[in-house]
N, C-alpha and C positions, 0 to 999 in steps of 0.2 A: 787209211787218210785219205787217197785218192779216189777212193769209190764212196766214202764218207761224202766228202766235197762233192762229188758229180751227183749224189744224189740228194743234198741237200741245192745245187743247182735247179735239179728237175723240178723240184719240191718249188722252186719259189718263182722260176717260169711258169706251172701249173696256177699254185696261184694269181700270177699275175693278169695273163692271159682269162683264168678262171672269172677277174675283177673286174676288165675291161669289153669281155663279152657279156656282164652283168650289167654293165653301163649300155652298153650297145640296145637291150633289150628292155631296159626299165623303162625307157616314153615309151613301149607297146605292151608292156608288161600283162596290162586289163585285155586288151585282143588276142596275146601269146594267152593268158589261161582262160580264158574262154574257146578257144583252137581247141587248145590241150582234152577241154570237157568234152564236148560235143566232139572228137576224136576216139576219147571213150566210151561216148554212147552206141557211139556207128560201127565201131570196130567189130563187134560180134558180127554185124549185117556183113561185112566186109569179106569176112574170112569168109562167110557160105554163099558170096558172091565169087570169089575168085575158085570156087570150084565150077563155076563154069564159064566164066573169062577173066583175059587178065588182070593182074590188080591194079595197073594206070586205069584202064576201063572201067573195073570199081570203083575205085577210089573218084575216078570222073563223076559216074551215076551215083554217088552217093552224097559230092559237093553240091553237084546240081540241085539235088533233091534238099540237102540242107539249106541253099538258098532261097530255096522255092519256099517252103514248109517255115524253115526260121528265122530268116534274115529278114525276107521282102513283109510277111508279117510283124514280123518286131517292127520295123522304120513306120510301118502304119501303124500300130498300135503306139509308137513314140510319139509318130505325130498330131493322132487324134488328143491324147492325154496332155501332151505342148498346149494344143487347142485351148483343149479344155482349162488348161494353170492359167493361158492368157486371158481368157474369158471373166474366169475366176477375180481375175487380178482385177480386171477392165471393169465388171463389172459390178463393183463394187457399191449399191446404194443401200437404202434406208427400207425399202422395199421388197427386198429379193430378202435380205436378213432379219426383219422387222426388229431393226434396232430401234425404235423407238417402242415396242415392250420390252424392250434388254432393259432400256434407259432405264423406263418406268420399276420394272421390277429393282434392279441392282439399286435405284435410288430409297424404293423398298424398305428393302434388305440391310443398308448399308448407310444409311442416310445421307449420301456422296452423289453428286450429279455428275454424271457425264455424258461427255459427247462421242460418243461410236461412231455415227456418219462422217464427223472432220476430220477424225482420228485415221480411220479406213483409207478416205480418199485422202488425206496425206502421203500414209505411206502407199499408196497406188500412185499418188505424184511421183513418190523418189523412187519409186521400185521402177519408175518405168525411165526417169531421168540417169537412174542407172542403167537403162539398160540400153539405152541412146547410148551412150559416154562404151559403154562394152560390145558394141558392133563391130568395131575391130578385132577384138580377144576372139568376137562368135567365128567369124569368117575365120579365123585361123583354128580355133575347134573343132568349125566343121570339115576343115580340110585335113587337118589331123586324125580325125574319126573318118574320112574315108579311105586316107592311107592307113590305118588301120586296117579298117574292114577288109581292106585289096590283102591284105599281109597274111588274114586271122584265115583267108578264103586258100590263100596260096600252101599257109602251113597246115590246114585242115588237110589239101591234099596230098601232102609229103606225110603225112602223122599217118594214114590210113594208108597210102602208100606201100611207103617204107616200115611203118609201124612192125613186121614182124623179127626184121633184120634189126630195126631200136631196141628191141626189148633182146631179144638176143644178145647183144651188143650190153645191153648191160649188169644183164644176169652173170655175162665175163667177165666185164670189168670189176662184181660186187666181192669183195673177200670174201665172200660165207659159204658154207656146203649148201648143195644141191636141195638135201630135205629144209634145209634152214630158210632159202630164199622162198621155198616152195610155201612153207605156212606163213612167211611174211606179206608175200600177196597175194595169195586166201584173205587172210587177214586183214589187209587192205584193200582188196576190192571187196569184202563184205562189209568195209566203212565206208567206202566208194557210194553206193548202194543204199544204205541204211540211210546214209544223207540224200541224197538224189531221189528217192523212189518210196522213203518212209520220213522224208525231212520237204523238199523241195515239192514234188510233185503235189502233196497233201496241200499246201500250204498254195499253189496255184490253183488247188480244184478249191478247195477252199472260199480263197476270196475271190475266183471268179462265179461261187455258187452266190456269196453273200452280194457281187454287185451284181446279180440278176434281181435280187430285190431291189438297191436302188434304182437299176432303170425301169422295175414294172412301176415301182409307185412315183416315180418323175421327181427324184433329188436329182437337183442341179449339177453338173459335171460329173457324171455318175462316171466314165470311161477312167478319168483322173483318181476318182475315187476309190476306183474298184484296184487301181496297183496299187495306191498307197496300201491296203487291205492286205493285199497281195505278200506285197515286204511285211509286213507286221506281224502276219499270220507264220512269218519266218520263223519270230522271235513267240517262242514260249511263255505261258501264263497270258500273256498281251493279247495276240491274235487281233480278230478284225472288228472286235466290238469297238475299240477305238475309233471305229470310224460310222458301226451302224449304231452305236451306240448313243449320237449326239446327232446323226441322221433323222431316227426318232423324234429325239427331242425336237429340233426343227421342223420337223411335221407337224408336230403337235403345236409348237407356239405360231405356224400358218396356218390354223382354221383347219390342219387337217388331220382330226384324232383317229377316223378309220384307217387309214394312211397309214398312222403313225402305230398302230394296234397290229393291222396286216406286216407290216416293217417287224414288228418285234414280235410276233408269232410266229414267221416266217425265219428270221434268224436264230431266233432260241430254240426252235424246233428243226430246222431242216440245215442248218449251217452246225449246228452242234451234232445232229443225228453224223453227220458223213465225217465227222471225224472221229465217233465212236464205231463206225462202219470201215470204213478206209483205212485207219492205222491198225487193226488187228491182221485184216486182206494185208497191206504193205511190210507191216514193219516185222511180225513179227516170220516173214519172208528172210528176214536180211539182220545183219547186227541190227541190236538195239543200241540208241546211243541214249546216256543220261540227259535231263532237261538240261541240267546245268551245263554240259560240256556243249551242247546248241548253245545255249545262250550267250557264254563264253565267243567259241569258234565264231557268231554272229556276228556278235559287237566288236568282240577285237579284230575281227576278220575283215570288215569296212576299213577300221582304222589302217590296216595293213595292208591290204590290196586292192581296199574300193572297193567298187559294184564288186567286183568277182570274189569279194572273201564272200559276201552272203553264204557264195557256195565252199568256198575253198577254207572257210578260217573251223566250221564243225570238222572237216576232213583233216586239217594239219592235225589236231587234237585229238582225234581217232587215230591217226597214222601214229602216234605218241604212243597211244593205248597200246596198239597193234604192235609195234615196236618194242616195249616192258612186256608184252605175254612171249612175243618169241625169246629173245633174251633170258626169260623166265625160264623155258623150255628147253633151249642148248645153250646155255651159257657154258653151261660143264662142260658137255661136248666138245665144244672148242676150245675149253682150257685144254683137255686132253688130247686133241689134236695137237694142238702146237706146242703140247709138251714132247708127242711123236716124232714132231717133224724138227 
């Protein structure tokens, strides 16, 4: 009786402190998940560097490299995209969007008279008023972002430096035999690379290639729309067409039929072929994920984890599939082992 009471007390303590720890981590969950993702990508390089230098030096070198190659360019991209988005809101006028022509077409097709210019102008003024009112909240969000970014950098350093010890501790605390753990981690690793290489990397390349077409044909705010295409490319069956398609229409309505035809041909051929060539090279090397898993993972992941859900949503569903595969292969063996004990 006393033994069971002690075990129950320990379980209550574990649940309590796990809940409190989750509360501590939840305000910075996006940055923690981001640090884990970058650490996963850089860990193989960390192991190679440790053959030549000490783990702290290797980890510090990779953190500096990550800041220089990932974080600084990302901040620059965010600044350019934010500037494009601001101009997109501020420069709403009839000439840039050919609203008069659109109003005429709508009236001819539907018989309804609309004033798009006034509507857009009112919307822009409303957004400007909201932005002014929310300036304090934006400052608070900026402070939070800076703190979270600093936390992510420190966390990345220690994940790289102590990653081997952390993995050994996880294996030790996991109540599964070594062969089952080996299979599970191999399946999970394959899922991670399937998402990152066969899903995220292809989306970035496709969105970037499509964005070059927007820049070349002079579509306004091309940087902003390129980022939108990258995000849309993460969702199968939707992709970058949701942006370059309207961009072709925009060029046509602004009396640029040659540019519209060029953008259409470029997007259909170059962007389309990039998927046909890249996906067999990248996806076939790793575990393939059903498009339904990716769609559910991306959309549900955004609601569950925020922006990082674009990456972790499909991973979670893939991890469930990997767990079921391991259970199918080892479940009976686990029963035999428990029976022998």
